[in-house]
C-alpha positions as CSV (number, residue, x, y, z in Angstrom):
1,M,-0.2,-0.1,0.2
2,A,1.5,3.2,-0.9
3,L,1.5,5.9,2.1
4,A,0.1,8.2,-0.4
5,T,-2.8,6.4,0.1
6,A,-2.7,4.7,3.4
7,Q,-5.2,5.9,6.0
8,P,-3.6,6.8,9.3
9,A,-3.3,5.2,12.4
10,L,-2.7,6.2,15.9
11,L,-1.1,4.4,18.9
12,V,-1.0,5.7,22.6
13,L,0.1,3.6,25.5
14,A,-1.6,4.2,29.0
15,D,1.5,6.1,30.1
16,G,1.0,8.6,27.0
17,T,3.6,7.4,24.9
18,A,2.6,7.7,21.4
19,F,3.1,6.7,17.8
20,R,2.1,8.0,14.6
21,G,1.5,5.2,11.6
22,W,-0.6,3.8,9.2
23,S,-3.6,1.5,8.9
24,F,-3.7,-1.9,8.3
25,G,-6.9,-4.4,8.8
26,A,-9.8,-3.0,9.8
27,T,-10.6,0.6,11.1
28,G,-11.9,1.6,13.7
29,T,-10.8,1.7,17.8
30,T,-9.6,-0.8,19.6
31,I,-7.8,-0.9,23.5
32,G,-5.8,-3.9,24.9
33,E,-2.6,-5.0,26.7
34,V,0.5,-3.9,24.4
35,V,2.7,-6.6,24.5
36,F,5.8,-7.8,22.5
37,N,6.3,-11.0,21.0
38,T,10.5,-11.9,19.3
39,G,9.7,-14.5,16.9
40,M,11.0,-14.6,13.2
41,T,8.4,-16.9,11.8
42,G,4.8,-18.1,12.9
43,Y,2.9,-14.6,12.7
44,Q,-0.7,-16.3,11.9
45,E,0.2,-18.5,14.6
46,V,0.5,-15.8,17.1
47,L,-2.4,-13.9,16.1
48,T,-5.0,-16.9,16.2
49,D,-3.7,-17.8,19.4
50,P,-6.4,-17.7,22.2
51,S,-3.6,-17.2,24.9
52,Y,-3.0,-13.7,23.2
53,C,-7.0,-12.6,23.7
54,G,-7.3,-9.0,25.3
55,Q,-3.9,-8.3,24.1
56,I,-2.3,-5.9,21.3
57,V,0.8,-7.5,19.8
58,T,4.0,-5.8,18.5
59,F,5.8,-8.2,16.0
60,T,9.8,-6.9,16.5
61,Y,10.9,-8.5,13.1
62,P,10.2,-5.9,11.0
63,E,8.7,-7.9,8.3
64,L,5.2,-8.9,8.5
65,G,2.7,-10.6,5.8
66,N,5.4,-12.0,3.6
67,T,3.9,-15.4,3.5
68,G,0.3,-14.1,3.5
69,V,-2.1,-16.1,5.8
70,N,-4.2,-20.1,5.4
71,P,-7.0,-22.0,7.4
72,E,-3.6,-25.2,8.2
73,D,-1.8,-22.9,10.3
74,E,-4.6,-21.4,11.9
75,E,-4.4,-22.3,16.2
76,S,-8.2,-21.0,16.3
77,A,-11.2,-20.4,14.5
78,R,-10.1,-16.8,14.4
79,P,-7.6,-14.0,15.0
80,Q,-7.6,-13.6,18.9
81,V,-5.6,-10.4,19.4
82,R,-7.1,-7.3,19.8
83,G,-4.9,-5.7,17.3
84,A,-1.1,-5.8,15.6
85,I,1.6,-3.4,15.4
86,A,4.4,-3.9,12.6
87,R,7.2,-1.9,11.2
88,N,6.6,-3.0,7.6
89,I,3.2,-4.8,6.2
90,C,3.6,-6.9,2.6
91,Q,0.4,-6.4,1.0
92,R,0.9,-8.9,-1.8
93,P,2.4,-11.8,-0.2
94,S,4.9,-14.7,-1.6
95,N,3.9,-18.0,-1.0
96,W,2.2,-21.2,-2.4
97,R,0.2,-22.1,0.5
98,A,-1.1,-18.8,1.0
99,T,-5.1,-18.0,0.4
100,Q,-5.2,-14.4,1.6
101,S,-2.8,-11.6,2.5
102,L,-2.4,-10.5,6.3
103,P,-3.8,-7.1,5.6
104,D,-7.4,-9.0,4.3
105,Y,-7.6,-11.8,6.6
106,L,-7.3,-9.1,9.7
107,K,-10.5,-6.9,7.9
108,Q,-12.4,-9.7,7.5
109,H,-12.2,-10.5,11.3
110,N,-12.4,-6.9,12.0
111,I,-8.8,-6.9,13.6
112,L,-6.8,-3.6,13.7
113,G,-3.6,-3.1,12.7
114,I,-0.9,-0.1,12.6
115,Y,2.7,-0.2,10.8
116,G,5.1,2.0,10.1
117,I,6.3,3.2,13.3
118,D,9.5,2.5,15.6
119,T,8.9,-1.0,16.7
120,R,12.1,-1.3,18.0
121,A,11.6,2.2,20.2
122,L,8.4,0.6,21.5
123,T,9.8,-2.9,22.7
124,R,12.2,-0.6,24.6
125,R,9.7,1.2,25.5
126,I,8.0,-2.0,27.0
127,R,10.9,-3.2,28.5
128,S,11.8,-0.6,30.5
129,V,8.3,0.4,31.6
130,G,6.5,-3.3,31.5
131,A,3.8,-3.8,29.5
132,M,0.5,-2.0,29.5
133,N,-2.7,-0.6,28.2
134,G,-2.9,0.9,25.0
135,G,-5.1,1.7,21.9
136,I,-4.8,1.8,18.7
137,S,-7.3,3.9,16.7
138,T,-8.5,5.3,13.0
139,D,-10.8,7.4,14.3
140,I,-8.9,9.0,17.4
141,L,-5.9,10.8,15.9
142,D,-5.7,13.2,19.3
143,P,-4.0,11.0,21.4
144,A,-4.8,13.2,24.2
145,D,-8.2,11.8,23.4
146,L,-7.5,8.3,23.1
147,L,-5.3,8.1,25.9
148,L,-8.7,8.7,28.1
149,K,-9.8,5.6,26.0
150,V,-7.0,3.6,27.3
151,Q,-6.9,4.7,30.8
152,E,-10.6,3.5,30.6
153,A,-9.5,-0.1,30.1
154,P,-9.0,-2.7,33.2
155,S,-5.9,-3.9,34.0
156,M,-4.7,-7.8,33.1
157,A,-4.1,-8.3,36.2
158,G,-7.2,-9.5,38.2
159,L,-8.8,-10.2,34.5
160,N,-10.3,-13.8,33.5
161,L,-10.4,-13.8,30.0
162,V,-10.6,-17.5,29.5
163,K,-14.9,-17.3,29.5
164,E,-14.2,-15.9,26.2
165,V,-12.4,-17.6,24.7
166,T,-13.0,-21.6,25.9
167,T,-15.4,-23.9,23.9
168,Q,-19.5,-23.9,24.7
169,T,-19.7,-27.3,24.0
170,I,-17.9,-30.7,24.7
171,Y,-16.5,-32.4,21.3
172,E,-14.4,-34.5,20.2
173,W,-11.1,-33.9,18.2
174,S,-10.8,-34.7,14.7
175,D,-8.2,-32.8,12.6
176,P,-9.9,-31.8,9.5
177,T,-6.5,-30.9,7.7
178,E,-4.6,-34.1,9.1
179,S,-3.5,-34.7,5.8
180,V,-1.5,-31.5,5.5
181,W,0.6,-32.1,8.4
182,E,3.4,-34.0,8.8
183,F,4.7,-34.7,12.2
184,S,8.5,-35.5,13.3
185,S,9.0,-39.4,14.0
186,S,9.5,-38.5,17.6
187,A,6.1,-39.4,18.0
188,K,6.0,-43.4,19.0
189,P,3.0,-45.2,17.6
190,N,0.9,-46.2,20.6
191,T,-0.9,-49.8,20.3
192,D,-2.7,-48.7,23.8
193,Q,-5.4,-45.6,22.8
194,F,-5.9,-43.8,25.6
195,T,-8.5,-41.3,26.6
196,V,-7.6,-38.0,27.5
197,V,-9.7,-35.0,28.9
198,A,-8.7,-31.5,27.5
199,I,-10.2,-28.7,29.8
200,D,-10.0,-26.1,27.4
201,F,-8.6,-22.2,28.7
202,G,-8.2,-21.2,25.3
203,I,-6.6,-24.1,23.8
204,K,-4.0,-24.4,20.3
205,R,-4.9,-26.5,17.9
206,N,-1.4,-27.9,17.9
207,I,-1.7,-29.3,21.2
208,L,-4.1,-31.6,20.2
209,R,-2.9,-32.6,16.5
210,R,0.4,-33.6,18.9
211,L,-2.1,-35.4,21.3
212,A,-3.8,-37.4,18.3
213,S,0.1,-38.5,17.1
214,Y,0.8,-40.0,20.3
215,G,-2.0,-42.4,19.7
216,C,-4.3,-40.4,21.9
217,R,-8.2,-39.9,21.8
218,V,-9.4,-36.7,22.8
219,I,-12.2,-35.1,24.5
220,V,-12.0,-31.3,24.6
221,V,-14.7,-29.9,27.4
222,P,-15.6,-26.2,28.5
223,A,-13.9,-24.6,31.4
224,N,-16.2,-24.2,33.7
225,T,-16.7,-28.4,33.2
226,P,-17.4,-30.1,36.7
227,P,-15.2,-33.0,37.9
228,E,-17.9,-35.4,38.0
229,T,-18.9,-34.7,34.2
230,I,-14.9,-35.2,33.5
231,L,-14.3,-38.3,35.6
232,S,-17.5,-39.3,33.8
233,Y,-15.2,-40.2,30.5
234,N,-13.2,-42.6,32.3
235,P,-10.2,-40.8,30.9
236,D,-7.1,-42.0,31.8
237,G,-5.2,-38.5,31.7
238,I,-6.3,-34.8,32.2
239,F,-4.8,-32.2,30.1
240,L,-4.8,-28.5,31.2
241,S,-4.5,-25.9,28.3
242,N,-2.8,-22.8,27.5
243,G,-5.3,-19.6,27.7
244,P,-5.5,-16.0,28.3
245,G,-5.6,-13.3,31.5
246,D,-5.2,-13.7,35.1
247,P,-5.0,-17.6,35.8
248,A,-5.5,-16.7,39.7
249,A,-8.7,-14.8,38.3
250,V,-9.5,-18.2,37.3
251,A,-11.2,-19.5,40.3
252,E,-13.5,-22.0,38.9
253,G,-10.9,-23.7,37.1
254,I,-8.3,-23.5,39.7
255,A,-11.0,-25.2,42.0
256,I,-12.2,-28.7,39.4
257,T,-8.4,-28.7,39.1
258,K,-8.1,-29.7,42.3
259,A,-11.0,-31.9,42.7
260,L,-9.7,-33.4,40.1
261,L,-6.2,-34.2,41.4
262,A,-8.1,-36.5,44.1
263,A,-8.5,-39.2,41.2
264,Q,-4.8,-39.7,41.0
265,K,-5.1,-39.4,37.8
266,P,-2.2,-38.2,35.3
267,V,-2.0,-34.5,34.7
268,F,-0.3,-32.8,32.0
269,G,-0.3,-28.8,32.0
270,I,1.1,-26.1,29.3
271,C,1.1,-22.5,30.0
272,M,-2.0,-21.2,31.7
273,G,-2.6,-25.0,32.6
274,H,1.2,-24.8,34.6
275,Q,0.0,-22.0,36.3
276,I,-3.7,-23.5,37.1
277,L,-1.7,-26.8,38.3
278,G,0.4,-24.7,40.9
279,L,-2.4,-22.8,42.5
280,S,-4.9,-25.9,43.0
281,L,-1.2,-27.1,44.1
282,G,-1.5,-24.1,46.9
283,A,1.2,-21.5,45.0
284,E,0.5,-18.5,43.9
285,T,1.1,-16.4,40.8
286,F,2.1,-13.4,39.8
287,K,2.6,-10.5,37.0
288,L,5.9,-10.4,35.1
289,K,7.4,-7.2,34.3
290,F,6.8,-7.5,30.5
291,G,6.4,-11.8,29.8
292,H,8.1,-14.2,27.5
293,R,6.6,-14.0,24.2
294,G,8.8,-15.5,21.2
295,L,10.6,-18.5,19.8
296,N,13.7,-18.7,21.2
297,Q,13.6,-19.1,25.2
298,P,16.0,-21.1,26.7
299,A,14.5,-23.7,29.6
300,G,16.2,-26.3,31.6
301,L,18.0,-27.7,34.8
302,R,20.7,-29.7,36.0
303,Q,22.4,-29.3,32.4
304,R,19.9,-29.9,29.9
305,V,19.2,-27.2,28.1
306,E,15.6,-26.3,25.5
307,I,14.8,-24.0,23.4
308,T,11.4,-22.8,23.7
309,S,7.9,-21.3,22.4
310,Q,7.2,-18.7,25.1
311,N,3.5,-16.7,25.6
312,H,2.8,-15.8,28.9
313,G,2.6,-12.7,31.2
314,F,2.7,-14.4,34.7
315,A,4.6,-17.1,36.1
316,I,4.5,-19.1,39.8
317,D,5.9,-17.6,42.7
318,P,8.7,-20.1,43.3
319,E,8.9,-19.0,47.4
320,S,5.0,-20.5,47.5
321,L,5.6,-24.0,45.9
322,P,5.2,-26.7,48.9
323,E,8.4,-27.8,48.6
324,A,7.7,-31.3,50.2
325,E,5.2,-32.1,47.1
326,V,6.5,-30.6,44.5
327,E,9.9,-29.7,42.2
328,I,10.9,-27.3,40.0
329,T,11.8,-29.4,36.7
330,H,13.1,-26.3,34.3
331,L,14.0,-22.6,34.8
332,N,13.5,-20.2,32.2
333,L,17.1,-19.6,31.8
334,N,16.9,-15.8,31.2
335,D,15.2,-14.7,34.1
336,R,15.2,-17.9,36.8
337,T,11.5,-17.7,36.6
338,I,9.8,-21.1,36.9
339,A,9.6,-22.8,33.7
340,G,8.3,-26.5,34.9
341,I,7.3,-28.6,38.1
342,R,6.0,-32.0,39.2
343,H,4.3,-33.5,42.0
344,K,7.3,-35.7,43.7
345,T,4.8,-38.9,44.3
346,L,0.9,-38.1,42.1
347,P,1.9,-38.2,37.7
348,L,1.1,-34.3,37.9
349,F,3.6,-32.3,35.5
350,S,3.5,-29.3,33.7
351,V,5.7,-26.5,31.9
352,Q,5.7,-22.4,31.1
353,Y,6.6,-22.9,27.8
354,H,4.5,-24.6,24.5
355,P,6.2,-27.9,23.6
356,E,3.9,-28.5,20.8
357,A,5.1,-25.2,19.3
358,S,3.9,-24.5,15.8
359,P,6.2,-23.3,13.6
360,G,8.7,-24.7,16.6
361,P,11.0,-25.0,18.0
362,H,10.7,-28.9,19.1
363,D,12.8,-29.2,21.6
364,A,10.4,-30.2,24.0
365,D,7.6,-32.6,22.4
366,Y,8.9,-35.6,24.5
367,L,6.5,-34.1,27.1
368,F,3.9,-35.6,25.1
369,E,5.3,-39.0,25.1
370,R,5.9,-38.6,28.8
371,F,2.4,-37.6,29.2
372,V,1.3,-40.9,27.1
373,E,4.0,-43.0,29.8
374,A,2.5,-41.7,32.8
375,M,-1.2,-42.5,31.8
376,R,0.5,-46.6,30.5
377,S,2.2,-46.9,34.0
378,Q,-0.8,-45.5,35.8
379,K,-3.0,-48.0,34.0
380,S,-1.1,-50.9,35.0
381,L,-0.9,-50.1,38.8
382,A,-4.9,-50.1,38.5
383,S,-4.6,-53.2,36.5
């Protein structure tokens, strides 16, 4: 799009910092928490990840939209972000899989974007001050007026956004795009089909694909499903999914998980699921200054390191963990926050990153096999 014909847009942060650029996607005004993602690829997966509900995402990689969008790479049925921020936008994608340009895709789903701003300066501002609310508008071009709108929005701390993204019905997962996906050989053939109930706090499709590739029958249930209903499926294991917002505000999900622990079924949690598991075990969570969002976050412990995909703004407080029952298995090696835990006597474990990461990396894919092995061991003990 030539800048002479582009529509002006304004971005204002809650601290009054303003950036002027041009609009792509829909027009109007949107408010959300402004965060940044450092991945060089995977913008469509980011935009459609339910964990980003309520957020405006800044992409630090300077080119966005070069490969367009396609139905196979969506992590949910539509974009979940409140808005997108980019340095440069490609209007004419070049990729054999593309079915639509990124601006057209966002316009179709009524998502605002702004480009032509200094995303490096914006990222440095967030790193120094912290993630904060902001607004993008094509209608309100006076920074003082847009700032008033931004200041009316609630903080992400204390916000329960799970109800906005969880499924409304129980369903069994089947993949309509299965034929176009090729998984790594790490998924060992599983002769014993295990039933997994996945509690949907904002689940990504690739998590469901990975569970299915390891031979699991996956039943997805809403986040407020009673424990009795979940256990009525006689699951071999329970999966706690990723999701948006403040985990401590998801009181119903914490109570349901706590009740399910009494059944002593294997439990595997990812991202918010990790936090929900920690909270159900008696730990506390806190908000990070600017969170971890990208494809190259190192995580590990005891000289084993995995390069991981991460997307979260909260973490478990290590001082609150019940040390007699729970041990730390992984740390984020950038800031030493907890990246993984497991129970010392029960088959419960979780990670604060995405082993199913699409487009990658895949260092942590073995965790799905670990979940299957936990279900196999538990089944053997019961028989």
